[in-house]
C-alpha positions in Angstrom: -26.9 5.6 31.4 -28.1 9.1 30.7 -31.6 10.2 30.3 -33.0 13.5 29.0 -36.3 14.9 30.1 -38.0 17.6 28.1 -41.3 19.3 27.9 -43.3 18.1 24.8 -45.7 21.0 24.8 -45.4 24.8 25.7 -43.9 24.1 29.1 -45.5 23.6 32.5 -46.2 19.9 31.7 -45.1 18.6 35.1 -41.3 18.1 34.3 -40.4 19.0 37.9 -42.3 16.1 39.4 -41.0 13.6 36.8 -37.4 14.7 37.2 -37.8 14.5 41.0 -39.2 11.0 40.6 -36.4 9.8 38.3 -33.7 11.5 40.4 -34.2 8.9 43.1 -32.1 6.5 41.0 -29.7 9.1 39.5 -26.3 9.8 40.5 -26.1 13.3 39.0 -28.9 15.7 37.9 -28.0 18.5 35.3 -30.4 21.3 34.4 -29.1 22.1 30.8 -31.1 25.3 29.7 -33.3 28.2 30.8 -33.3 30.6 33.6 -35.4 31.9 36.5 -38.3 32.3 34.1 -39.0 28.5 34.5 -40.9 27.0 37.3 -41.0 23.5 38.7 -43.3 22.4 41.5 -42.5 19.3 43.6 -44.9 17.8 46.1 -43.7 15.4 48.8 -46.7 14.6 51.1 -47.6 17.9 52.8 -44.4 19.6 51.6 -44.4 21.7 48.3 -41.1 23.0 46.8 -41.1 25.6 44.1 -37.9 25.6 42.0 -36.9 28.1 39.3 -33.1 27.7 38.7 -32.2 24.7 40.9 -32.5 21.2 39.3 -35.4 19.2 40.7 -33.1 16.5 42.2 -31.9 18.8 45.0 -34.7 17.6 47.3 -32.8 14.3 47.7 -30.2 14.9 50.5 -27.5 12.8 48.8 -27.7 14.1 45.3 -25.5 16.5 43.4 -27.0 18.9 40.9 -25.4 21.2 38.3 -26.7 24.3 36.6 -25.5 23.6 33.1 -23.8 25.7 30.4 -27.0 26.4 28.5 -28.6 28.2 31.5 -28.7 31.9 32.2 -28.3 32.6 35.9 -29.6 35.5 38.0 -27.4 35.5 41.1 -30.0 37.3 43.2 -32.8 34.8 42.3 -30.4 31.9 42.8 -29.4 32.7 46.3 -33.0 33.7 47.2 -34.2 30.3 46.0 -31.3 28.5 47.9 -32.3 30.5 51.1 -36.0 29.3 50.8 -34.8 25.7 50.3 -32.7 26.0 53.4 -35.7 27.3 55.3 -37.6 24.2 54.2 -34.9 22.0 55.6 -32.9 21.2 52.5 -29.1 21.3 53.0 -27.7 22.4 49.6 -24.1 23.4 50.3 -21.6 21.3 48.4 -24.3 19.8 46.3 -25.2 22.7 43.9 -22.7 23.3 41.2 -22.6 25.8 38.3 -21.0 25.4 35.0 -18.2 28.0 34.6 -19.5 28.6 31.0 -23.1 29.5 32.1 -24.0 33.1 31.5 -25.2 35.6 34.1 -28.2 37.8 34.1 -27.3 41.4 34.9 -29.7 43.9 36.5 -29.5 46.1 33.4 -30.7 43.2 31.2 -34.0 43.0 33.1 -34.8 46.7 32.4 -34.0 46.1 28.7 -36.1 43.0 28.6 -39.2 44.9 29.7 -38.6 47.9 27.4 -37.9 45.8 24.3 -41.1 43.8 24.7 -43.1 47.0 25.4 -42.0 48.4 22.1 -42.3 45.3 19.9 -44.9 45.4 17.2 -45.7 41.8 18.2 -45.1 41.6 21.9 -43.9 38.1 23.1 -45.2 38.3 26.6 -41.8 38.1 28.3 -41.6 37.5 32.1 -39.2 40.5 32.3 -36.5 38.6 34.0 -33.8 39.4 31.5 -33.5 36.0 30.0 -33.9 37.0 26.4 -31.5 39.9 26.7 -28.9 37.5 28.4 -29.2 35.1 25.5 -28.9 37.9 23.0 -25.8 39.2 24.6 -24.4 35.6 24.6 -25.0 35.4 20.8 -23.5 38.8 20.3 -20.4 37.6 22.2 -20.9 40.4 24.7 -22.3 38.3 27.6 -20.9 37.6 31.0 -20.2 34.0 31.9 -19.6 32.8 35.5 -15.9 32.3 34.6 -15.7 35.9 33.5 -16.7 37.1 37.0 -13.1 36.2 38.0 -11.5 38.0 35.0 -10.8 41.6 35.7 -10.4 42.4 32.0 -13.9 41.2 31.2 -15.4 42.8 34.3 -14.1 46.2 33.2 -16.1 46.0 30.0 -19.5 46.1 31.7 -21.6 49.0 33.3 -20.1 49.9 36.8 -23.4 49.3 38.5 -23.7 45.8 36.9 -20.0 45.1 37.9 -20.6 46.0 41.5 -23.7 43.8 41.6 -21.7 40.8 40.3 -18.8 41.4 42.6 -21.2 41.3 45.6 -21.9 37.6 44.8 -18.4 36.5 43.7 -17.3 35.1 47.0 -20.4 32.8 47.2 -20.4 31.8 43.6 -16.8 30.8 43.3 -16.9 27.5 45.3 -19.9 26.5 43.2 -18.2 27.0 39.9 -17.1 23.8 38.0 -15.9 22.8 34.5 -18.9 20.7 33.8 -17.2 18.6 31.0 -14.2 17.8 33.2 -16.4 17.1 36.2 -18.6 14.6 34.4 -15.6 13.0 32.8 -13.9 12.5 36.2 -16.9 11.4 38.1 -18.4 9.1 35.5 -21.9 9.0 36.9 -23.6 5.7 36.2 -26.9 7.4 35.8 -27.2 11.0 34.8 -30.5 12.9 34.5 -30.6 15.9 32.1 -33.4 18.2 32.9 -34.8 20.7 30.3 -36.8 23.9 30.8 -40.0 25.2 29.1 -41.1 23.0 26.2 -40.2 21.9 22.7 -42.9 24.3 21.2 -40.9 27.1 22.9 -37.6 26.1 21.5 -35.8 28.9 19.6 -35.4 26.8 16.5 -38.2 24.2 16.6 -40.9 26.3 18.4 -43.6 28.7 17.3 -41.2 31.4 16.3 -41.1 34.3 17.1 -43.3 33.4 20.2 -40.6 31.3 21.7 -38.0 31.2 24.5 -34.5 32.5 23.7 -32.7 29.2 24.7 -32.9 25.7 23.7 -35.8 23.6 25.0 -35.3 20.8 22.6 -33.5 17.4 23.5 -30.6 18.3 21.3 -29.7 21.1 23.8 -29.1 18.5 26.5 -25.7 17.5 25.1 -24.6 21.2 24.8 -25.8 22.2 28.2 -24.2 19.2 29.9 -21.0 19.5 27.9 -21.2 16.0 26.7 -21.4 14.4 23.2 -24.9 13.5 21.7 -24.0 9.8 21.7 -23.8 10.0 25.4 -27.5 10.3 25.7 -29.3 7.0 25.9 -32.9 8.0 26.2 -35.2 10.9 25.7 -38.5 11.3 27.7 -41.1 13.9 26.7 -43.5 15.0 29.3 -47.0 16.2 28.3 -50.3 16.9 29.9 -53.6 15.3 29.0 -54.6 18.9 27.8 -52.6 21.9 26.6 -51.6 25.1 28.2 -49.6 28.1 27.2 -48.4 31.3 28.9 -47.9 34.6 27.2 -48.7 35.5 23.6 -48.5 33.3 20.5 -50.6 30.8 18.5 -52.6 28.2 20.4 -55.0 26.4 18.0 -56.8 24.2 20.6 -57.3 27.0 23.2 -60.7 26.7 24.8 -63.2 29.2 23.5 -66.2 30.4 25.6 -68.6 30.3 22.7 -67.7 26.7 21.8 -66.6 25.2 25.2 -68.5 27.2 27.8 -66.6 27.2 31.2 -64.3 24.4 30.4 -61.2 26.6 30.5 -62.0 27.9 34.0 -62.8 24.3 35.2 -59.5 22.8 33.9 -57.5 25.9 35.1 -58.8 25.5 38.6 -58.7 21.7 38.8 -55.1 21.6 37.3 -53.9 24.7 39.3 -52.8 26.3 36.0 -51.1 29.4 37.3 -47.5 30.2 36.6 -45.0 29.1 39.3 -42.8 32.1 38.4 -45.3 34.7 37.5 -48.6 33.6 39.0 -50.2 34.4 35.7 -53.2 32.2 34.7 -52.2 29.9 31.9 -54.2 29.7 28.7 -55.8 26.2 28.5 -57.0 24.1 25.7 -57.6 20.6 24.3 -54.7 18.1 23.9 -53.1 19.0 20.6 -52.0 15.7 19.1 -50.7 17.3 15.9 -48.2 19.4 18.0 -47.4 16.4 20.2 -46.5 14.2 17.3 -44.3 17.0 15.9 -42.5 17.2 19.3 -41.9 13.4 19.2 -40.6 13.5 15.6 -38.4 16.5 15.9 -36.8 15.3 19.2 -36.5 11.6 18.7 -38.6 11.1 21.9 -38.3 7.4 23.0 -41.0 7.5 25.6 -43.8 9.9 26.6 -44.8 10.7 30.1 -48.5 11.6 30.5 -49.4 14.0 33.4 -52.7 15.5 34.7 -54.9 12.8 33.3 -56.7 12.9 36.6 -58.1 16.3 35.8 -60.6 14.6 33.5 -61.8 12.2 36.2 -65.4 13.7 36.6 -66.0 14.6 33.0 -68.5 12.7 30.8 -66.3 13.0 27.7 -62.8 14.0 26.6 -61.7 15.7 23.4 -58.4 15.9 21.6 -57.2 17.6 18.5 -56.3 15.2 15.7 -55.9 17.7 12.8 -56.0 21.4 11.9 -58.2 23.1 9.4 -56.2 25.9 7.7 -57.6 27.9 4.9 -60.4 25.3 4.3 -57.9 22.4 4.1 -57.4 19.7 6.7 -53.8 18.9 7.7 -52.0 16.8 10.3 -48.7 18.8 9.8 -47.5 21.3 12.3 -47.0 24.5 10.4 -43.7 26.6 10.8 -45.5 29.8 10.0 -47.0 31.3 13.2 -49.7 33.1 11.3 -51.0 29.9 9.8 -50.9 28.3 13.1 -52.8 31.2 14.7 -55.6 30.8 12.1 -55.8 27.0 12.4 -59.1 25.5 13.7 -58.8 22.3 15.6 -60.5 19.1 14.4 -61.7 17.4 17.5 -62.2 13.8 18.3 -64.3 12.8 21.3 -63.6 9.9 23.8 -65.8 8.5 26.6 -64.9 9.8 30.1 -64.0 7.3 32.8 -66.0 8.9 35.7 -63.6 7.3 38.1 -60.9 8.9 40.5 -57.5 7.9 39.3 -55.4 9.4 42.2 -55.1 6.2 44.1 -54.4 3.7 41.2 -50.8 2.4 41.2 -51.0 -0.2 38.4 -51.6 0.5 34.8 -53.9 -2.5 34.5 -56.2 -1.1 37.2 -57.0 2.1 35.2 -60.5 2.3 33.8 -60.7 1.0 30.3 -61.8 4.4 28.9 -58.6 6.0 30.3 -56.5 3.1 28.8 -58.2 3.6 25.4 -57.5 7.3 25.5 -53.8 6.5 26.2 -53.6 3.9 23.5 -55.0 6.4 20.9 -52.4 8.9 21.8 -49.6 6.3 21.5 -50.9 5.2 18.1 -51.3 8.8 16.8 -47.8 9.9 17.9 -46.1 6.6 17.2 -44.5 6.8 20.6 -45.2 4.8 23.7 -46.4 6.3 26.9 -44.0 4.9 29.5 -45.1 6.7 32.6 -48.6 8.0 33.7 -48.9 10.5 36.6 -52.2 10.4 38.3 -51.6 13.2 40.9 -49.0 15.8 42.0 -47.3 13.6 44.7 -44.2 11.5 43.8 -46.1 8.3 44.8 -48.8 8.9 42.3 -46.9 7.8 39.4 -47.5 4.6 37.3 -44.5 3.2 35.6 -45.2 1.1 32.5 -41.5 0.7 31.5 -38.5 0.9 33.6 -37.0 4.3 32.6 -33.4 3.5 33.3 -33.1 1.0 30.5 -31.8 1.6 27.1 -34.3 2.2 24.3 
């Protein structure tokens, strides 16, 4: 059985924890898209692991992980991350593989990335890690894949400085290289976990274009990135937070406003530790956007939702969520494709009673306060998608499973 895990918002939903949780029962974990601009945080007791390129399942000592075809890989960042994991006692050699078709980020791409965004009429707010440029080079058929690192004819086509940079990593990268399609076909893993990056609303095609990532964040990208057919995917889980966050520029209809919401953004940011794992930038925070969440469910065929960070609301008297937009004086529940319309949308908010109860030690769904369960039921009804897992804290153990994830939907 193969499960895909994607972000159902603008990224930073807590996918790392959920993939780590599910990886306990997986035979193989594949990260199918993105680059070092992503950041996943995993907490095991008093140990915290911060991952950017490596799939979250690496923390388990007996698991193999693959950086998939849809990823763009910065060798320097990759080995720096592996070195940190080694310092934390994680033995990774022989367990981290890379698709031979994955593209490589070159030093020159990073400089271009910053310069391009600097001169845009509408800056995207790039992390400056060369991700967008690498994907652009890939689309223009001028990119460098891992396999090309061992093809002198391809190497001769790139800048000498970039070539020298790549060659300095060739000896370490070669034993990690794998034909991902052939590998999966041979190994026939009984349970494979496919891990996305960013979120659906940042997907190049489905997201808030042009304020999107350059790769695929949607569930459809899992088949491409893992080198398998779409019928091989048995279930799709979408991870979302009890509120919304966004990093960088772009429309964000439910963003907290000082004049309307007081210090709520500061409170949520601090309670939720809403700072970028990769950049350290404070994330923009806002109310849960149910219009956007339902769109994510519909456009990705999400079978089950995974709710995280609901414990952030534990001490609050009431909770609000966006149930519609008001655009040009008209109310709508449709998620607009035009970013300007989305930027001008005013959220129509619905209030819910708070539960005023700490959730962090609750292990059974039935033991949740009724107000929390009512909030969850409303989300399910609105999105027409069941919430199958509820996370009540950052640790792996703080996870309530309502439906066994490794069963066909």
